[in-house]
Every structure is written in C-alpha cells, then in structure tokens.
C-alpha positions as CSV (number, residue, x, y, z in Angstrom):
1,M,188.0,37.6,111.2
2,L,187.0,35.9,114.5
3,L,187.6,39.3,116.2
4,N,185.3,41.0,113.8
5,T,182.4,38.7,114.7
6,G,183.4,37.3,118.1
7,L,184.2,40.6,119.8
8,P,180.8,42.2,119.0
9,L,179.1,39.0,120.3
10,I,181.1,39.3,123.6
11,I,180.5,43.0,123.9
12,A,176.7,42.7,123.3
13,G,176.3,39.5,125.3
14,T,178.0,40.9,128.3
15,A,175.9,44.1,128.0
16,V,172.7,42.2,127.9
17,V,173.6,40.2,131.0
18,M,174.5,43.4,132.8
19,D,171.2,45.1,131.7
20,L,169.1,42.2,132.8
21,R,170.8,42.0,136.2
22,T,171.1,45.7,137.1
23,A,169.0,47.6,134.4
24,Q,172.1,49.3,133.1
25,V,175.3,48.7,131.1
26,D,178.4,49.5,133.1
27,N,180.4,52.4,131.7
28,G,183.6,50.5,132.5
29,W,182.6,47.7,130.2
30,I,181.8,50.2,127.4
31,L,185.2,51.9,127.8
32,F,187.1,48.6,128.0
33,S,185.2,47.4,124.8
34,M,186.2,50.6,123.0
35,I,189.8,50.3,124.0
36,L,189.9,46.7,123.0
37,A,188.3,47.5,119.7
38,F,190.9,50.2,119.1
39,V,193.7,47.8,119.8
40,C,192.2,45.2,117.5
41,R,191.7,47.6,114.7
42,I,195.3,48.9,114.9
43,C,196.6,45.4,115.0
44,Q,194.5,44.3,112.0
45,E,194.5,47.5,109.8
46,G,197.2,49.7,111.2
47,A,196.6,53.5,111.3
48,G,194.2,53.0,108.4
49,G,191.7,51.5,110.8
50,I,191.3,54.6,112.8
51,P,188.8,56.4,110.5
52,G,186.5,53.3,110.6
53,Y,186.9,53.1,114.3
54,V,186.0,56.8,114.9
55,M,183.1,56.8,112.3
56,G,181.7,53.6,113.7
57,M,181.8,55.0,117.2
58,L,180.2,58.4,116.3
59,L,177.5,57.2,113.9
60,P,175.2,55.7,116.7
61,A,175.5,58.9,118.8
62,V,174.5,61.0,115.8
63,M,171.7,58.7,114.7
64,L,170.2,58.0,118.1
65,G,170.9,61.2,120.1
66,W,167.3,62.5,119.5
67,L,165.9,59.3,121.1
68,F,167.9,60.0,124.2
69,F,166.8,63.7,124.1
70,F,163.2,62.5,124.4
71,R,164.2,59.8,127.0
72,M,163.0,57.1,124.7
73,L,166.3,55.3,124.6
74,G,168.8,55.0,127.5
75,P,172.3,56.3,127.3
76,G,173.7,52.8,127.9
77,D,172.0,51.5,124.7
78,I,173.6,54.3,122.7
79,K,177.0,53.8,124.3
80,L,176.7,50.1,123.5
81,F,176.0,50.9,119.9
82,C,179.0,53.2,119.9
83,A,181.2,50.4,121.3
84,L,179.9,47.9,118.7
85,G,180.4,50.5,116.0
86,S,184.0,50.9,117.0
87,V,184.5,47.2,116.2
88,M,182.0,46.7,113.4
89,G,182.5,49.9,111.5
90,P,179.9,52.5,110.4
91,A,178.2,50.5,107.7
92,A,177.7,47.3,109.8
93,V,176.6,49.3,112.9
94,G,174.1,51.2,110.9
95,K,172.6,47.9,109.8
96,C,172.8,46.7,113.4
97,I,170.8,49.7,114.6
98,V,168.1,49.2,112.0
99,S,168.0,45.5,112.7
100,S,167.8,46.0,116.4
101,F,164.9,48.4,116.1
102,L,163.0,46.0,113.9
103,L,163.6,43.1,116.3
104,G,162.7,45.4,119.2
105,A,159.5,46.4,117.4
106,V,158.5,42.8,116.9
107,I,159.2,42.0,120.6
108,S,157.4,45.1,121.8
109,L,154.4,44.4,119.6
110,A,154.2,40.9,121.0
111,I,154.4,42.2,124.6
112,L,151.7,44.9,123.8
113,M,149.4,42.3,122.2
114,F,150.0,39.8,125.1
115,Y,149.1,42.4,127.7
116,G,146.3,44.0,125.6
117,S,147.8,47.5,125.9
118,F,148.5,48.3,122.3
119,L,146.0,51.1,121.9
120,T,146.8,52.5,125.3
121,R,150.4,52.7,124.4
122,I,149.8,54.4,121.1
123,Q,147.5,56.9,122.8
124,Y,150.3,57.6,125.4
125,L,152.8,58.2,122.5
126,I,150.5,60.7,120.9
127,R,149.8,62.5,124.2
128,Y,153.5,62.6,124.9
129,F,154.4,64.4,121.7
130,H,151.3,66.6,121.9
131,Y,152.5,67.7,125.4
132,F,156.0,68.3,124.0
133,F,154.8,70.4,121.1
134,L,152.5,72.5,123.3
135,T,154.9,73.1,126.1
136,G,158.4,72.4,124.7
137,E,159.1,70.5,127.9
138,V,161.0,67.2,127.6
139,R,160.0,64.7,130.2
140,P,160.9,61.0,130.5
141,Y,158.9,58.9,128.1
142,Y,158.4,56.0,130.4
143,R,155.7,55.9,133.0
144,S,155.3,53.7,136.0
145,G,152.5,51.3,136.3
146,M,152.6,49.9,132.8
147,A,153.3,46.3,132.2
148,L,157.0,45.7,131.3
149,E,157.7,49.4,131.1
150,N,161.4,48.9,131.3
151,F,162.1,47.2,128.0
152,H,165.7,45.9,127.9
153,F,166.7,47.1,124.5
154,T,170.1,45.2,124.8
155,V,168.1,42.0,124.0
156,P,167.3,43.0,120.4
157,V,170.7,44.6,120.1
158,F,172.3,41.2,121.0
159,M,170.0,39.4,118.6
160,S,171.0,41.8,115.9
161,V,174.7,41.2,116.6
162,M,174.0,37.4,116.4
163,L,172.6,38.0,112.9
164,Y,175.7,40.0,112.0
165,A,178.0,37.3,113.4
166,G,176.0,34.7,111.4
167,G,176.6,36.6,108.2
168,V,173.0,37.8,107.6
169,Y,174.3,41.4,107.1
C-alpha cells in the first residue's frame, strides 16, 4: 500500500522540483517512473496489473491531448499524469486530473486577482479562440509580458497527489 501512495508522491514531488528549477520535467524521470510503476504493478498484481497500468497511462493522454494541441498545457504535464496514472490506475488518475485542474484554477484565480489582470486574461482567451475559429491556425496560448505567464502546473498536480495519498479520493 505504501507504494500506491508513496510512489505517486515521489514522482510528483520530484517533477515539481524539476519544473520549478528548469521549467520542464525531465523525460528520463518520466520514463524511470513508468518503468518503476510497471515493476511495482507486476510485483503486486502479477500480469493482472497490466491492463490497469496501460489504461492509467493512456487516459491522461486521451483526456488532455486537446489542451496540448492548443498549447494550453505542456507535454511534461501530460507525461507526468501518464506516469502517475501508471501507478494510480485510471480511476484515481482521472480524479487526480480533475482535482489538479480545480486546485490550479483556485491558484490561477488568486494570481489574476492579485495582479488585477482577470478581465484582461478572459479577453485574451476569447480573442485566442476567436482567432483560431477564424483562421484555423493554432498558436501558443501563452504570451510574453504577462505577470506569471509560465504557471507551473506541476504544483497543483503535486497538491492533488497529496490529497490522494491522504485518502481524500
């Protein structure tokens, strides 16, 4: 049971440190985490753990791929969810994704309110999608010059994993 809660904490905790230091999550860490998750699942559940491993790993890519398409979520965040899903399984990683987005929304709202840029950001989102629907061109969602433009989404992911480890979901 410690592996089921401790391993996700280690994976997400290490990822958040990497993200805060270098603004990316190392692919080697993601790969190592997935291999370790596979070994742990096989040791705990035998071959019967493979479907949960695969489904948990694929669910985040399917759910979040559209956010990457619009450059609203980085590939490292999606790969982190895939690594977590390989340990936690599809049901728990689905809840982790929802919880992460809710926590991220609260943090983002606080940042926007603190910097007084809430309406500016909503207008930017509307213009972004308006431009996409008119031209069909996908461009990065971020823009330079805005306060705290590079939001480290690994922080709410780690917070969500702490809730998971604490038995909240």
